[in-house]
N, C-alpha and C positions, 0 to 999 in steps of 0.2 A: 403542505402538499397541494398541488394544483387542483383547482376545482373551477371548471369553465363550462359554459354551454357549448353544445356541439356545433351550432351555427357560428359561434365565435371561433372555435377551433378550426373549422373549415376555412374561414376567412384568413386566419393567421397563417395557416399552412399553404394557402393557395389551392385548397382542395374543393371538391364538390360533395355536398351532403345529399346522398341519394334519397333517403327516406325523410322528407321534410317534417313528418309528424314528430320526429325526435329533436327538432331544432332547439326547443326551449329546455330540453332535458340536459343534465350535466354529467360529466365524468368526475370521479374522485380518485385521482391518481392515474398513472400510466404504467404499462408493462410491455416488455418485448419477449417475455417467457411465459408460455401457456401453462407451464407446470407450477408456477408460483403466483400467477395473477390472482388478485383479490377481487371479490365481488364489487362491481361498480367502476373498476378501472377500465381505461381505454387501451386496447391492444394494438400495437404497431407491428404489422407483418413485414419484418425486415428480411431482405434477401441477403444472406451471407455467403461465405466461401463454401461452407459445408452444408448448411441448412437453409431452407426457404421458409420464412415465417408464414407464408400463405398456406403451407401444408398443415398448420396448427391452428387455423382460425376456428374450426369447429370445436377443438379442445378448449380454446380460450373462452368461447361463448358458453360451453358447458360448465366452465368454472365460474361463470358469472360476469364476464366482460360486458360492460354497458355499451361498448361500441368498438368498431374496428377501423383501422386506417390501412388501406390496401392500395396497390398500384391501379392506375386507371384501366389497365388492360386485363385485370384479373377477371376471368370469365364468369365467376360465380357471384359477382358483386350484387346482382339484382335478385339473388335467390335467398338472401339472408332475411330472417324474421324481421318484421317491421318494428319490433320492440328494441332491436339492436341498431344503434346508429352506424351507418356505413359512410365513411369519408374516403373518397378516392383522390390520390395525389400522383404526381409523376414518380416520386421516390420517397417511400416511407421513412427512410433514415434521415434524409434532408428535412422532411416534415417534422420529425422528432426534434431535430436541432433547432429549427425555426420556432417551434413551440417553447423549447427550453429558453431560448434567447428572449422571447416575449415575456415569459414568466420572470426571468431574471430582471428585466427592465421594469416590470410591474412591482416586484418586491423591492428592488433598488437597494440591496445591502452594500456595505463596503466588503470587497472581496480580497481574500488572501489566497493566492495560488502557490502551491508547493510541489516542487519536483526534485528529482535526484535519483542516483543509482541505488543509494542505500538510505534508509532512515526516513523516507518521506511519510510513511504511514504513522510512525511514532511521532515525528515532528508535527504532523497534522493533529494528532490526539493531544499532544502537549499544548499546541497553539489554541485549540478549542478550550482546554481547561483553563489556560491563562486568560483568554478573552472573556470567559464567563465570569471572571472576578469583577470586571468592569462593565460588561454588557451581557445580562442574562439571556437575551434573545440572540444567542450565537448558535450557528448551525455548522456541523461538520459533515462532509460527504461520507456516506456510510460504506463500510466494507471496502471492496476493491473497485468501486465504481469510479475509475480514473482515466478511461480511454474515450475514444470517439463515440462509443456506445454508452459507456458508463456515466460520463460527465453529464450528458443531457438528462439521464435518469436521475442523477444526484440533484441536479438543479430543480427538476420537477417535483422532487420530494421535499424541497425546502419550504418551511412554513411561511405563511403570508406575512407574519410579523417579524421576520428575520432582519436583524440589523447588521450582523457580521456573518459572512459565509466563508468558511475555510475549506478549500477544495484541494484534494490530492490529484495530481496530474501525471500520468505515466504514458510513455511512448515505447514503441518497438520498431517503428519504421521511419525513414526519413520523411520530413514534412509534417508529421503528426502534431508536433508541439505547436507549430504555427497555427494549425487549424484549431487546436484546443484553446490556445490563447485568444484567438479571435472570437470564440464562443464565450469564454469566461470573462475576458477583459478585466484582469485583476488590478486592484489599487496597489497591492503589494505582491511582488514576485520573489519567491524564496527558492534558492537552489542549494540543496544540502551538500552535494558532492557529485563527482562522476567516477565511474569505474567500468570494469569489464562486464557490461550487461548488454544483452541483445546484439552481440557482435556478429551473429550470423546475418543480421539485417543491416546494422549500422557500420560494421567493418572494423572500427578502431575506437579506442578510448577518446582520442581527439575528436572523432566524428560524433561520439556520444555527447561530448562537451558542447560542440557547436549546435547540436540538436536541442539540448537542454537550454542553451543560451537564448533560443528563440522565445522562451518565456519572457525574457527581459526585452528583447528586440520588438516583439509584437504586442507588448502590453500597451495599455492606453497612455496617452501623453501625461506626464507627471507622475507615473507610477514609481513607487520606491522599490529598489532592488536590494535584496539581502542575500549575500553569498558567502560561501566557506572560503575564508582567506588562507587557510592551510592547504587548500587543494590547488596545486600549481597549474595543473592542466585546465581546470575550470577557470582559474583566474586569467590565464592566457586567453581563453575563449571570450570571456565577458569583457576584458579590457578592450578588445577589438571593437566592441559596440560603442565605445566612447560615451557611456552614460554614467551618471552618478551612481556610486555603489556604497553600500554599508556592509562591512565585512564582520564576520565572527570567526573566532579561532581559539585554539588551545596552545598550539606550539609557537605560532608567530604573532607579532603585534597586530592587533585588530581593533576595530571600533567597539566590538562587544566581546568581552573576555570574562573568564571565571575569576572572581575575586579570591575564592578559596573553595577547597573540596576536602571533605573528611568522611572516611568510611566509618559509619556508626556501628554496623555489624554486617553479617554476611548477606543481609537482605536490603540494607538501607545505606544511602550516601547523602550527606548534607552538602548542598552546593549553594554558594552565594554568588549572585550575579547582580551588578549594579546596586548593591546594598540590599537586595531581596534574597531571602532564604528559601530554598526548595529542598524537598526530600525526594530523592530518586529511589525507585524500587526495582529498576531494571538493571541487568548486568552489563558492565563494560564501559570503558572510557569513552567509547563512541557515543554513549548516551548524553555526554556533556555537549557534544555538537548539536544533537537534536534539541536540547533545552536552550542552548544559545540561539539557535535559529528561531525557535518559537518566541523567545524573549525579544529578539530583534524585530520580528513581525509585528508584535503587539506595540512595541515602541514606535515602529514606523507609522502606525495608525494614529499616533499622537497620545497614547495612553501612558500614564506613569503608575507603575505598580508599587512604588515606594509607599510604605505605610499600610499596605493591604496584607491580608492574611495568606501570603503565598506559601508559608510553611505547611499549611493545612490542606493545600490543594492536592488531590489525588492525581499523580502523574503516572498514568497507566497507558497501555496501548492495546491494539487488537490482539486476539489470541495468536499464540505461536510466533510472536515477534519479540523475542528477548525476555519473555516472562520468567520470573523466578517462582518456582512452585515447590511445595514440599508434600510428597505423597508417600504414605507408608514408611516414613522415616528416611526417604530418599530425597535429596535436594536436586531439583531439576532446573536447568536453563533450557526452556522450550523456545527455540528460534528456528523452527522448520517451516515457516511460511514460504521463504524463498532463500536463495543463496547465490553469491557470486564470489570471485576471489577476494575482493576487499572485505566483504561482510564476514566471510569465513575466517579470514585472517584476524579481524577485529574480535570475533567471538573466541578464537583460540587464545588470543592475548588476554582477554578478560578471564578466561577459564584457568589460565596458568598462574595461579596465585598460591598463597600459603595456607589456604583454608584446609583444615584437617579432614581426612576422609579419603577413600579410594576414588580416584578421578577416572571416569569413564567417558570417552569421547565417541559419539555416534554421528558419523558424517555420511551424507548422501551425495550423489553426483550433483555437480553444478551444471545446469543446462543452458542452452542458447549461447554458447561461447564460440561457435563457428569453427573455423579451421584450426584454431589454437587450443581447442578443448583439451587435448591430451597434455600439451605443454603446461597449461594452467593446473591440471590435476597433478602433474609431477611436481610442480612448484609447491603445491599444497602439501605434498608428501614431505618435502624438505622442511616446511614450516611445522608440520606435525612432529617431525623428529626433534625439533627444538622445544616442543611443548611438554610440560609435566603431565604425564598420564600413566595410569596403571593398565588400562585396557582401551584399545581403539577398535570400534566396530564400524566397518566401512561398507556402504551399500551402493550397488549399481555397477554397470560395466566400466564406466570411466574411473570409478574409485579403485579399480584393480591397479591402475597406473599409480594412484596415490600410495597404495600399499607397497608396491615395488620400490618407489622412490624413497619412501620413508625408511625402509629397510636398508637401502643403499646408503642412506644418510646416517645410519647408525642406530635407528630405532630397533628394539629387540623384536625379532620376528614372532616369537611366541606370545607377544602382547598385542598383536594385530590380527583381527579376524576379518574376513571378507564374505559378503553375502550378495547374492544376485538380486534379491528382492527385499523390500522392507518387511514383508510378512515373515520371511525366514529370520531376519534380524529380530523381529518382535518375539518370535518363538524362543530364540536363544536368550533374549533379555529376561524372559520369565524365570529362567533357571540360573541366571548369572548375577543380576543386580540384587543387592542386599541393603538392609537398613544401614544408614550411615554413609552410603555412597553419594558422590556428587556426579551428576550426569549432564553432559551437554548434548543436545539433539539439534543438528543443523544440516540443512540440505534444501535443494530446490523442491518446490511443491510437487512437481511431476514425479518425484521419486516416492512420495507418499509416506514420509516418516511419521505422519500423524498416527499410523498404525502402531508405531513404537510408543508414542505418547499415550495412546489408548490403553496400553498395558497398565499405566499408572492411574488412569482416570476412571476407575470403578467398573470397567468391563468385567465380564465373567473370567476372561483370561487373566485379567489383572490380579485376581485373587491369588493367582499362583506365584506371584512375585515373592521371592524368598524374604523372610522377615528376620 
């Protein structure tokens, strides 16, 4: 975590330190959120589309902020207590980025940047786990700090002794990946795949591919590129860059492939890659791609995992991203952090297996699909009709189209229920799900399917789940 004197920070950001008495004092961490700021952190008052950080300066100070970074024109800059450092800059967001770049240069780790429409968070977690086998001082960006606001915060949380930094990078608007890459300057650029995500801003899957490919185009000279060789649209975009590529894949011949894969039980899969054995505990064939990408990233840094204890490495991910859970005798695949057509399709394929038990599919709307949103939800309905399930519970206004399409494609209407909200679905789950059931929960975060997951996670309501 960053710890610098306020006079140093003012110089790095091109700012002015108003109260010189704080010059030799230091901050310990930074924040842009007055609700979660910790004592001693430096608060950046960033002006966004909906909120202006300057309106929350007092709240940040009350929470224990050691200093604030505000616009030069902020009228109250001279009225802040002398105990709190006040740095004025032209643009607090740009100042935050400048400080993050300085800290990155000071720490000087080898950087792996990971992007993709699906699987980037899990790939990041796998990569961190594998990197720590050979380098204990490995850092992974926390949570969803992956955009133009999150990446600077992630960098500024990086410990001073970091040797390898693994950073998740996400975009929603054209041009963002180039900006992120210029901040991060990765030594290894990983693209997991491309799909129908953020189409209301990027327009098409091909446009998504070209935006993601900027991670390779804008990376530092000599950076290694690791890409999904089974993703034809992605490969078309990256080949145009005319840069050396290392591919990974399951279906097509690639530089990095699975030697063997064996399902040990309902919760574990043994996978061998490059002579190294791993145990996967997340659901779905798509997890093989995430592991291949992570393996390729570590190999690109020059490390050889042969002979290391790879089988004992815990390959997990962040909550609600394909986790296999068992609660009250119910087996749950919790994959409701986000959703798009490709990720839902992969989840359904993974769910449609021979495991005994009643199969219940809980799907929420897929958001940010632009003008083709209805078409994608109808296509999902046809996919659902081909999936083995005993009950489907669909949530959200767009999922009504999924319901109609599934019935038209031959799915039994009495086995499909539709709910306007996740709260309504959660209430029904309490009286429907029983021990021995297998439940898939998948949907975009904006639909709030975590309310359904909460039913199983020890809440008061959860006690009413049938046993």
